[in-house]
Structures are given as C-alpha cells and as structure tokens.
C-alpha positions as MATLAB code, in Angstrom:
seq = 'MTSIPDDTLLDDAARLRDADPDGLLRAVAGAGAQVRATVEAAREAGVDRLEGLRPRALVLITRPGLAPGVARLLAALLHPGCPVPVVLADEVPGWVGPLDAVIAHTDDPGDRVLAEGVDRAGRRGAAVVLTAPPDGPVAAAAAGSALLVAPRLPVRPGFGFFTAYAAGLLALVALGLLRADVAGLADELDREAERAHPDHESFVNPAKALALRLAEHTPLLWGLDPVATAVAGHAAQALATHTDLVCDVADYPQAMSRTALHRAAVRATSGGDIFADPDDFGGPAATPPRAVLLSVREVPGDQVRRMSAQTLPGVDVLSPAEEITADEPTRAAVLALRFELAALYLGLAAGTAGGAGWYAPATA';
ca = [
      40.494   27.028   26.725;
      37.197   25.328   26.048;
      34.201   25.739   28.322;
      34.064   23.156   31.113;
      30.786   21.219   31.088;
      28.870   20.349   34.230;
      28.548   16.631   33.621;
      26.204   16.187   36.596;
      23.567   18.096   34.626;
      23.251   15.304   32.069;
      21.759   12.862   34.560;
      19.476   15.412   36.209;
      16.390   15.517   33.985;
      14.872   18.582   35.687;
      18.043   20.672   35.394;
      18.522   19.500   31.834;
      15.046   20.713   30.882;
      15.750   24.052   32.559;
      18.974   24.373   30.576;
      17.070   23.856   27.316;
      14.247   26.428   27.349;
      14.128   26.562   23.534;
      13.533   22.819   23.177;
      16.695   22.168   21.178;
      16.868   18.521   22.238;
      13.284   18.032   21.131;
      14.119   19.640   17.779;
      17.050   17.310   17.155;
      15.088   14.271   18.342;
      12.507   15.033   15.641;
      14.863   13.753   12.926;
      12.536   10.881   12.042;
       9.606   13.276   11.742;
      11.721   15.501    9.489;
      12.329   12.558    7.189;
       8.642   11.590    6.996;
       7.591   15.169    6.315;
      10.228   15.417    3.596;
       8.963   12.231    1.941;
       5.479   13.767    1.695;
       6.800   17.132    0.499;
       9.023   15.508   -2.123;
       6.157   13.395   -3.393;
       3.956   16.466   -3.786;
       6.813   18.367   -5.459;
       7.024   15.606   -8.065;
      10.279   13.855   -7.263;
       8.980   10.797   -9.142;
       9.431   12.805  -12.367;
      13.144   12.062  -12.052;
      12.560    8.327  -12.574;
      14.201    7.059  -15.736;
      16.501   10.078  -16.060;
      20.184    9.160  -16.304;
      22.050   12.452  -15.877;
      25.296   13.259  -17.648;
      26.583   14.546  -14.287;
      25.241   14.884  -10.764;
      26.083   18.217   -9.103;
      25.867   18.503   -5.307;
      25.930   22.116   -4.121;
      27.857   22.997   -0.939;
      26.566   26.404    0.129;
      27.430   27.513    3.715;
      25.726   25.714    6.581;
      24.587   22.103    6.494;
      24.862   21.643    2.733;
      28.564   20.643    2.627;
      28.006   17.842    5.132;
      24.930   16.571    3.297;
      26.638   16.744   -0.100;
      29.765   14.910    1.062;
      27.706   12.193    2.713;
      25.594   11.668   -0.419;
      28.742   11.554   -2.549;
      30.358    9.019   -0.215;
      27.268    6.799   -0.355;
      27.386    6.889   -4.162;
      31.050    6.014   -4.535;
      32.746    3.938   -5.799;
      30.040    2.402   -7.961;
      28.189    5.503   -9.198;
      27.658    5.243  -12.992;
      27.745    9.031  -13.506;
      30.288   11.683  -12.479;
      29.567   13.343   -9.118;
      30.646   16.971   -8.750;
      30.717   18.925   -5.484;
      30.639   22.667   -6.029;
      29.993   25.775   -3.952;
      27.798   27.187   -6.698;
      26.039   25.832   -9.763;
      28.735   25.439  -12.459;
      28.419   27.409  -15.653;
      28.442   24.249  -17.763;
      25.269   22.756  -16.227;
      22.767   21.914  -18.950;
      19.659   19.864  -19.782;
      21.408   16.516  -19.270;
      22.531   17.253  -15.703;
      20.948   16.959  -12.253;
      21.532   19.366   -9.359;
      20.809   18.786   -5.655;
      21.041   21.779   -3.305;
      20.105   22.855    0.210;
      20.132   26.118    2.116;
      18.738   27.569    5.324;
      19.273   31.069    3.947;
      16.255   32.196    1.870;
      18.245   35.162    0.548;
      21.310   33.308   -0.744;
      21.840   35.324   -3.928;
      24.523   33.020   -5.337;
      22.310   29.955   -4.998;
      19.251   31.794   -6.318;
      21.137   32.808   -9.462;
      22.497   29.295   -9.925;
      19.111   27.618   -9.491;
      17.541   30.062  -11.940;
      20.284   29.453  -14.513;
      20.112   25.672  -14.141;
      16.332   25.735  -14.473;
      16.404   27.894  -17.603;
      18.909   25.488  -19.167;
      16.676   22.514  -18.484;
      18.663   20.797  -15.736;
      16.822   18.709  -13.164;
      17.070   20.603   -9.864;
      16.046   19.334   -6.430;
      16.194   22.039   -3.779;
      15.441   22.114   -0.059;
      15.028   25.680    1.133;
      12.599   27.940    3.001;
       9.389   28.447    0.997;
       9.763   32.228    0.721;
      12.550   34.478   -0.506;
      14.785   34.803   -3.585;
      15.953   31.160   -3.540;
      12.400   29.803   -3.547;
      11.395   32.334   -6.193;
      14.261   31.201   -8.418;
      13.007   27.620   -8.158;
       9.431   28.462   -9.139;
       8.312   26.626  -12.251;
      11.648   24.970  -13.015;
      13.002   23.199   -9.918;
      11.549   20.700   -7.469;
      11.336   22.794   -4.307;
      11.034   20.593   -1.222;
      10.110   23.131    1.427;
      10.320   21.910    5.048;
       6.887   20.858    6.330;
       8.014   21.063    9.948;
       9.248   24.375   11.362;
      12.977   23.820   11.893;
      15.330   26.525   13.075;
      18.444   27.180   10.942;
      21.139   24.598   11.525;
      18.702   21.854   12.581;
      17.517   20.651    9.173;
      20.225   18.138    8.300;
      17.765   15.254    8.014;
      15.396   17.229    5.796;
      18.192   17.908    3.326;
      19.566   14.374    3.634;
      16.180   12.735    3.050;
      15.466   14.931    0.021;
      18.855   14.066   -1.433;
      18.307   10.345   -0.866;
      14.864   10.484   -2.480;
      16.314   12.241   -5.510;
      19.120    9.676   -5.859;
      16.659    6.801   -5.497;
      14.406    8.308   -8.178;
      17.410    8.773  -10.479;
      18.295    5.118   -9.997;
      21.717    5.944   -8.561;
      21.209    4.622   -5.014;
      19.041    2.214   -3.049;
      17.727    3.426    0.284;
      14.859    2.517    2.575;
      13.867    6.052    3.545;
      10.804    4.948    5.525;
      12.940    2.505    7.488;
      15.497    5.257    8.027;
      12.850    7.421    9.711;
      11.857    4.556   12.024;
      15.471    3.907   13.005;
      16.026    7.591   13.743;
      13.008    7.454   16.069;
      14.557    4.512   17.877;
      17.900    6.291   18.217;
      16.154    9.373   19.594;
      14.339    7.199   22.132;
      17.620    5.567   23.210;
      19.048    9.053   23.707;
      15.997   10.480   25.532;
      16.928   13.106   28.169;
      15.320   11.005   30.911;
      17.678    8.093   30.244;
      20.847    8.137   32.320;
      24.244    8.322   30.680;
      25.160    4.668   31.234;
      22.260    3.572   28.965;
      22.070    6.702   26.785;
      24.497    6.461   23.843;
      24.464   10.202   23.102;
      25.126   11.190   26.713;
      27.855    8.556   26.980;
      29.501    9.948   23.844;
      29.223   13.497   25.175;
      30.983   12.499   28.383;
      33.763   10.787   26.409;
      34.373   13.952   24.360;
      34.083   16.434   27.241;
      37.275   18.361   28.029;
      39.117   16.660   25.177;
      40.087   17.438   21.605;
      38.020   14.997   19.526;
      39.888   13.174   16.777;
      37.069   11.912   14.564;
      38.687    9.501   12.139;
      36.711    7.524    9.588;
      37.449    3.930    8.672;
      35.557    4.275    5.380;
      34.466    7.188    3.153;
      30.873    7.220    4.458;
      32.040    7.302    8.070;
      34.511   10.098    7.280;
      31.670   12.134    5.777;
      29.602   11.578    8.936;
      32.617   12.743   10.960;
      32.541   15.989    9.001;
      28.923   16.555    9.995;
      29.774   15.641   13.588;
      32.408   18.367   13.613;
      29.801   20.832   12.312;
      27.401   19.823   15.102;
      30.101   20.165   17.764;
      31.072   23.588   16.427;
      27.409   24.633   16.450;
      26.707   23.664   20.057;
      30.130   23.603   21.737;
      33.489   25.334   21.501;
      35.391   22.093   20.937;
      37.834   22.021   18.038;
      37.933   18.703   16.167;
      40.197   16.930   13.753;
      38.407   15.060   10.959;
      40.126   12.706    8.530;
      40.011    9.228    7.106;
      42.287    6.950    9.068;
      45.094    6.608    6.487;
      45.262   10.413    6.297;
      45.223   10.625   10.095;
      48.278    8.363   10.221;
      50.165   10.900    8.114;
      49.545   13.544   10.804;
      52.360   12.042   12.776;
      52.400   14.176   15.940;
      48.632   14.017   16.372;
      48.503   10.310   15.622;
      51.350    9.710   18.069;
      49.339   11.510   20.770;
      46.345    9.290   19.985;
      48.531    6.192   20.270;
      49.769    7.372   23.665;
      46.214    7.978   24.856;
      44.954    4.549   23.796;
      47.906    2.221   24.272;
      47.621    1.637   28.027;
      51.308    0.739   28.014;
      52.080    2.441   31.337;
      49.491    1.457   33.913;
      50.669    4.288   36.206;
      50.492    7.011   33.532;
      47.692    9.564   33.474;
      46.113    9.232   29.974;
      44.957   12.851   30.190;
      48.393   14.255   31.082;
      49.429   15.947   27.850;
      51.786   18.740   28.783;
      50.465   20.961   31.516;
      47.252   22.531   32.771;
      46.506   24.360   29.507;
      46.763   21.246   27.345;
      43.583   19.536   26.154;
      44.119   15.795   25.799;
      43.020   14.144   22.561;
      40.149   11.680   22.375;
      40.362    9.502   19.296;
      37.048    8.124   18.058;
      36.963    5.850   15.030;
      33.784    5.806   12.955;
      32.696    2.909   10.770;
      29.621    2.686    8.534;
      30.562    0.577    5.501;
      31.109   -3.078    6.369;
      33.992   -4.539    4.343;
      35.060   -8.131    5.193;
      38.773   -8.261    5.978;
      39.021   -4.480    5.858;
      42.698   -3.503    5.944;
      42.098   -0.005    7.348;
      40.122   -1.335   10.307;
      42.718   -4.004   11.009;
      45.499   -1.404   10.876;
      43.652    0.930   13.248;
      43.059   -1.898   15.726;
      46.777   -2.644   15.774;
      47.932    0.955   16.240;
      45.117    2.185   18.533;
      44.155   -0.894   20.573;
      42.108    0.941   23.211;
      40.340    3.414   20.941;
      36.581    4.072   20.910;
      34.952    2.653   17.771;
      31.438    3.703   16.762;
      29.984    1.184   14.342;
      26.189    1.264   13.918;
      26.284   -2.083   12.110;
      27.100   -3.692   15.464;
      23.867   -2.276   16.936;
      21.284   -2.218   14.151;
      20.438   -4.119   10.971;
      19.977   -1.499    8.273;
      21.355   -0.244    4.973;
      24.293    2.161    4.679;
      22.217    5.364    4.360;
      20.363    4.475    7.564;
      23.500    3.526    9.503;
      25.086    6.819    8.473;
      21.995    8.758    9.575;
      21.881    7.053   12.986;
      25.539    7.903   13.588;
      24.961   11.506   12.487;
      22.002   11.838   14.866;
      23.998   10.404   17.758;
      26.673   13.028   17.262;
      24.095   15.823   16.943;
      22.506   14.804   20.238;
      25.886   14.321   21.932;
      27.012   17.768   20.784;
      23.822   19.319   22.096;
      24.053   17.524   25.453;
      27.634   18.710   25.774;
      26.701   22.265   24.782;
      23.866   22.409   27.296;
      26.162   21.113   30.037;
      28.791   23.730   29.162;
      26.369   26.600   28.555;
      27.448   27.070   24.940;
      24.353   25.735   23.146;
      21.450   27.874   22.079;
      21.368   31.408   20.789;
      18.985   33.175   18.476;
      19.497   30.834   15.543;
      20.835   33.703   13.459;
      22.011   32.808    9.994;
      24.370   35.099    8.129;
      23.124   36.014    4.645;
      25.295   34.795    1.775;
      27.102   37.598   -0.031;
      29.719   36.333   -2.438;
];
C-alpha cells in the first residue's frame, strides 16, 4: 500500500514549512533561476561555437537519474522534422566521430562510464555538451575537449532537470536544429512557481490541485503527443523521487492497447452510473486509477485527442496551451515543473519526500 497523505497539510502554510526543513519546495521553485544561470554558464563555456555545425548524428546520453527524461524530451521536441538522425544511448557509442554531436547530463561526478565516453568522444573530435558537477572524473574527462556547463546554482542531486534541459535546448538552438525562447522559458517557469507558491491554497494552486487529484490513486499519465508523453516520463520520475506512487506512462494509442488498465480508466471517467463509487475498484487494498491526459503539441483536428475525448469523457486533461502563450519547449517545461511541484507537495503530505540526497555511483 502507498503512504496516505495528510491533505490538510497542503493548505496550512505553517505546517507545510515545518514539513520541509530542507527547503525542497524552494529548490524546485528555482527552476527559472536554474535556466538563467545555465544560459550564462553555457555562454561562458562557448556554446556559440556550435553555430554553423550540422552534425552527422545527434547523440543524447541517458545515464541514470534525470538524463533519460531530458534526452527523451529533447528528442520529442526535435521530431518529426529533425534533419539529422537522433540517437538515444546509455553510453557514448563507439562509432562517434568528428562529425557528430553529443549532449549528456549527470549528477554523479564519478560516473566512470560517462567519463570514458566523454573522453573518447572528445579525442575523436566530436562536439560534446555536458552538464555535470565541476569536480570529479566526469568533469576531468571534459577538460579541453567538451563544453562543460557546470551548475552555477547549488542544486542537490535529482533537482537539476531544468539545468540539463536548458543546456540541451541551448545546444540544439546553436546547432540550428530547434527554435526556443530560453529567456522566455525562464520567465514562464517563474510565473508557474508563483502560481504554485506554498501560501496559495489548493483551489487556486495548480500543483496542489494536481497533487490532491493523484493522492491515493494509481496515476495513469498518458500523452496525447510525443512531447507530452516525454513530459509524462519525467513526471513519473518526480513522483517516484518524492512519493511511493507507481505510475503508468504511455502515449494514448499505446494505452488503449493495455485493455484491462484502459477499461478501468473508462470506468473511472465515464460517470455512467450516478450511484457508483468511482473509487470502488475491488476491495480495501485496491488503489483506484486516476487517468490524466497530457497535451503539449497543438495539432488542429488531432485524431488522438478526439479519440481520447470520446473514450474518456470525464478525464483530467493538462494542456499548457490553454493557459499560456508560449512555444513548445516552454509549454513542456511548465508542465514538467507542475508535476515536480505536485509530486513534492504530495511527498511532503505523505512524509515520503526528503532524505539525504544520496546518489548511487555508476558502476557498469
């Protein structure tokens, strides 16, 4: 069974502060500051040297931690119109050479596998953009050959998603593969953090409202487009970091193929029986599902969205485009931040958030 959150804590600012002695909410709310600091660090590292380079292939490294979520989101933003092949890999491939570009992130300064890969890519003349702690074997491997974007703001492990994301966006913009208003992204993240301020009650606080919707449920985070599905993957990482909730993540067509789970979601959202308990799913040990559809990419006449509306008429839909006017990278970032804050609110209410911030060293 999952931990039961005390939802009264969320609207009690004093108790909420007491439950967060390490300032985790403040750390997550600093996403906009992370982005601005990364812009300055990337500029000093020389990210503009990538301008005019058209790589043979773009390699996004997915080492343990936040890197898989960042890499999948960047890849989703690039597709389907990216003019170069995009490769996601757990380590730098052996074929990487002087015509390729590599983007990587780690919170683990001693990741031997990444250090060896960065060193090899640098010696072969590949363009490497790396976000990592400034000391340790990974940073040493980057010296003289890679663009090391070291975090300017002290961020505990697991809280640097927006540093890695901003560095990746800046690299893609410099390579001419993506358009993104990174300065505007930082401003919008500030506004989202203000909307989700701990002093704001749950009925006006989007992160608290989302936390309450997910509490004591099994979240089904289903994307209506590839970018939204990638954000759902990061949301699951945030929930697993701060809570003990187990999530299902899929794009909506794939979710429909999971027939028993999709049937449970249909039951929970149909409202067909006005006397039925929507949370009655088979006894006291059962955790009812909570389907949440995510949408980032606006496609007129989108068939997937129309299909989901027909099959799940009462489902929650999170679509930043209905709230803000911004480009896709910014809408994705706002949705990612909302889930990070919601996960943290839920973890604080359940007593599962926090810890020493320990990060296991990479070994294989």
